[in-house]
C-alpha positions as CSV (number, residue, x, y, z in Angstrom):
1,M,139.6,50.4,24.9
2,I,137.3,49.7,27.7
3,T,134.1,51.4,28.7
4,D,135.7,53.4,31.7
5,D,138.2,55.0,29.2
6,L,135.4,56.6,27.1
7,L,132.7,57.7,29.7
8,N,134.2,61.0,30.2
9,G,133.6,61.9,26.6
10,T,137.4,62.6,25.8
11,I,138.0,61.8,21.9
12,A,141.1,60.4,21.1
13,D,140.9,59.0,17.6
14,P,137.7,59.4,15.8
15,A,138.5,56.6,13.4
16,A,139.3,54.0,16.0
17,L,136.1,55.0,17.8
18,T,134.1,54.6,14.7
19,I,135.5,51.3,14.3
20,A,134.8,50.2,17.7
21,A,131.1,51.3,17.7
22,I,130.7,49.1,14.4
23,V,132.6,46.0,14.9
24,S,133.1,45.6,18.8
25,R,132.0,42.2,19.9
26,D,131.2,43.6,23.2
27,G,128.2,45.9,22.9
28,Q,128.9,47.8,26.1
29,V,132.3,48.9,24.8
30,A,130.4,49.7,21.1
31,R,128.0,52.0,22.7
32,A,130.5,53.8,25.0
33,A,132.8,54.5,21.8
34,M,129.9,56.7,20.4
35,I,130.0,59.1,23.6
36,P,133.1,60.9,22.7
37,L,131.8,61.1,19.3
38,S,128.5,62.4,20.3
39,V,130.3,65.2,22.5
40,A,132.3,66.4,19.6
41,A,129.2,66.5,17.5
42,S,127.2,68.4,20.1
43,G,129.6,71.2,20.1
44,A,130.3,71.2,16.1
45,G,129.7,74.0,14.0
46,H,127.2,73.3,10.9
47,L,129.7,71.8,8.5
48,D,131.5,69.6,11.0
49,R,127.9,68.9,12.4
50,Q,126.8,67.5,8.9
51,R,130.0,65.4,8.8
52,F,129.5,63.8,12.4
53,E,125.8,63.1,11.2
54,R,126.9,61.1,8.2
55,L,129.2,59.1,10.4
56,F,126.6,58.3,12.5
57,Q,124.3,57.2,9.8
58,L,127.3,55.2,8.9
59,I,127.3,53.3,12.3
60,E,123.4,52.9,12.2
61,E,123.8,51.2,8.8
62,S,126.9,48.9,9.8
63,A,127.0,48.3,13.1
64,F,126.8,44.7,14.2
65,D,124.8,45.2,17.2
66,P,121.1,46.4,17.0
67,A,121.0,48.3,20.3
68,I,124.1,50.3,19.0
69,R,121.9,51.3,15.6
70,E,119.2,52.2,17.7
71,S,121.5,54.4,20.0
72,A,122.9,56.0,17.0
73,D,119.5,56.6,15.4
74,A,118.3,58.2,18.8
75,L,121.7,60.6,18.9
76,I,120.9,61.7,15.3
77,V,117.3,62.2,15.8
78,S,118.1,64.5,18.9
79,R,120.7,66.4,17.1
80,F,123.4,65.0,19.5
81,R,121.3,66.9,22.6
82,E,123.4,66.9,25.7
83,S,120.4,65.3,27.4
84,Q,120.4,62.3,25.1
85,I,124.3,61.8,25.6
86,R,123.8,61.9,29.4
87,E,121.3,59.3,29.2
88,L,123.7,57.0,27.6
89,V,126.3,57.8,29.8
90,D,123.9,57.3,32.8
91,E,122.9,54.0,31.5
92,L,126.4,52.5,30.5
93,G,127.9,53.9,33.8
94,G,125.4,51.4,35.9
95,V,126.2,48.6,33.8
96,V,128.5,45.9,34.9
97,G,129.4,43.6,32.0
98,P,130.7,40.0,32.4
99,A,134.2,40.9,31.5
100,R,134.5,43.3,34.4
101,I,132.6,41.0,36.8
102,R,135.5,38.3,35.8
103,Y,138.1,41.1,36.1
104,R,137.1,41.6,39.9
105,A,137.0,38.0,40.9
106,F,140.5,38.0,39.1
107,L,141.5,40.5,41.2
108,D,140.8,38.7,44.4
109,I,143.2,36.0,43.1
110,I,146.0,38.7,42.7
111,R,145.4,40.0,46.4
112,M,145.8,36.4,47.6
113,L,149.1,36.1,45.6
114,V,150.3,39.4,47.0
115,D,149.3,38.4,50.6
116,K,150.9,34.9,50.1
117,R,147.7,33.0,50.6
118,I,148.0,31.3,47.2
119,S,151.2,29.7,45.6
120,G,152.7,30.9,42.3
121,A,151.9,28.0,40.8
122,A,148.2,28.0,41.7
123,F,148.1,31.7,40.5
124,L,149.5,30.8,37.2
125,D,146.7,28.1,36.8
126,E,143.9,30.9,37.7
127,F,145.8,33.2,35.0
128,V,145.7,30.8,32.3
129,E,141.9,30.3,32.8
130,F,141.3,34.2,33.1
131,T,143.0,34.2,29.7
132,H,140.7,31.9,27.9
133,V,137.4,33.6,29.3
134,V,138.3,37.2,29.1
135,A,140.8,37.6,26.5
136,G,139.3,34.7,24.2
137,K,135.6,35.6,24.7
138,L,134.8,38.6,26.5
139,D,136.9,41.9,26.4
140,F,140.4,42.0,25.3
141,G,140.7,45.6,26.5
142,I,140.2,44.7,30.1
143,Y,142.5,41.8,29.5
144,S,145.3,43.9,28.2
145,M,144.8,46.4,31.2
146,C,145.0,43.4,33.7
147,V,148.3,42.2,32.1
148,D,149.7,45.5,32.1
149,R,149.0,45.9,35.7
150,L,150.6,42.6,36.7
151,F,153.9,43.5,34.7
152,G,154.2,46.8,36.6
153,S,153.2,45.7,40.0
154,E,155.7,45.9,42.6
155,N,154.1,43.3,44.8
156,V,153.9,40.4,41.9
157,P,157.1,38.3,42.1
158,L,159.5,38.6,39.1
159,P,159.2,34.7,38.7
160,V,155.5,34.8,38.1
161,K,155.9,37.7,35.7
162,T,158.6,35.9,33.8
163,F,155.9,33.0,33.5
164,L,153.2,35.6,32.2
165,L,155.9,37.0,29.5
166,K,156.2,33.5,28.5
167,E,152.6,33.1,27.7
168,V,152.3,36.0,26.1
169,L,154.9,35.2,23.8
170,R,152.8,32.2,22.7
171,F,149.7,34.0,21.5
172,P,148.7,35.1,18.3
173,P,150.5,37.5,16.6
174,L,148.3,40.6,16.9
175,I,147.4,40.1,20.7
176,R,151.1,39.4,21.4
177,K,152.0,42.6,19.9
178,E,149.4,44.8,21.6
179,L,150.8,43.2,25.1
180,L,154.7,43.1,24.3
181,T,154.8,46.7,23.1
182,N,153.0,47.7,26.1
183,L,155.5,45.8,28.1
184,L,158.4,47.3,26.3
185,S,157.3,50.6,26.4
186,S,156.4,50.5,30.1
187,T,157.5,52.9,32.8
188,S,156.5,50.8,35.7
189,A,157.5,47.1,34.5
190,P,161.1,46.1,36.3
191,T,164.2,46.7,34.0
192,E,164.9,42.9,34.0
193,L,161.8,42.0,32.7
194,V,161.9,44.4,29.8
195,H,165.6,43.0,29.1
196,L,164.3,39.6,29.0
197,A,161.4,40.5,26.8
198,R,163.8,41.8,24.2
199,G,166.0,38.8,24.2
200,E,163.1,36.6,23.7
201,L,161.7,37.9,20.8
202,A,164.4,36.3,18.3
203,G,163.3,32.9,19.4
204,V,159.8,33.3,18.8
205,M,159.3,35.9,16.0
206,S,160.5,36.5,12.5
207,T,162.7,39.8,11.4
208,D,159.4,41.4,10.0
209,Q,157.5,40.8,13.4
210,I,160.4,42.0,15.3
211,K,160.6,45.0,13.2
212,E,156.9,45.7,13.9
213,I,157.1,45.3,17.5
214,V,160.0,47.9,17.7
215,L,158.2,50.3,15.3
216,F,155.1,50.0,17.7
217,T,157.1,50.4,20.7
218,T,158.9,53.4,19.4
219,L,155.5,54.9,18.4
220,K,154.1,54.2,22.1
221,L,157.3,55.9,23.7
222,A,156.5,58.9,21.7
223,W,153.0,59.2,22.5
224,Q,154.1,59.0,26.3
225,A,156.6,61.6,25.7
226,Q,153.9,64.0,24.1
227,A,151.6,63.2,26.6
228,A,154.1,64.4,29.3
229,L,155.1,67.6,27.5
230,S,151.4,68.5,27.3
231,A,150.8,67.8,31.0
232,R,153.5,70.1,31.7
């Protein structure tokens, strides 16, 4: 998740949002994760409101970041008043974190590649540095979004995408699983790249890891189909 996914108050998985609020290393994401929960709490009935209060007490007691604990306490005290939620949204909406600043800078590098003002090799060097800074230290959600867009962009040459794939295959298992299943379930990535990714799995993963990739890819495809049906 990244902050922009949460500012509209849409709630996806309450458990995931709660965990993000408690353990996220990015305080901006952690505070944003409380917004959908707060919106749901403000419109809940008496019994559900009590459950949300207990949930926010858990966040207040357990969150790593003191600012998260303060925000959770303020929301409980205000009884999830709309003005208190809006204050948090407005505050976060005006913040540009270091990961987003670095992402915007990397977008300029992507534009240079698209405009053929930088070589593929120079771009790949920039990508490796971007990976170390953003994925490793700042915000994996923004990094994942960037990689997904690179794989799906018609303007990024296939050889560059192939190198990106080979980089992803070297990542730790949990990160690799997220990025690979996004690619394998992508509707915008080129078919050749998806086929190449499937063929590369056996060379770097155990049978159990491949099964996990297949299961998560199937799950993401099911989510996409369900979302398409709902949109209709």
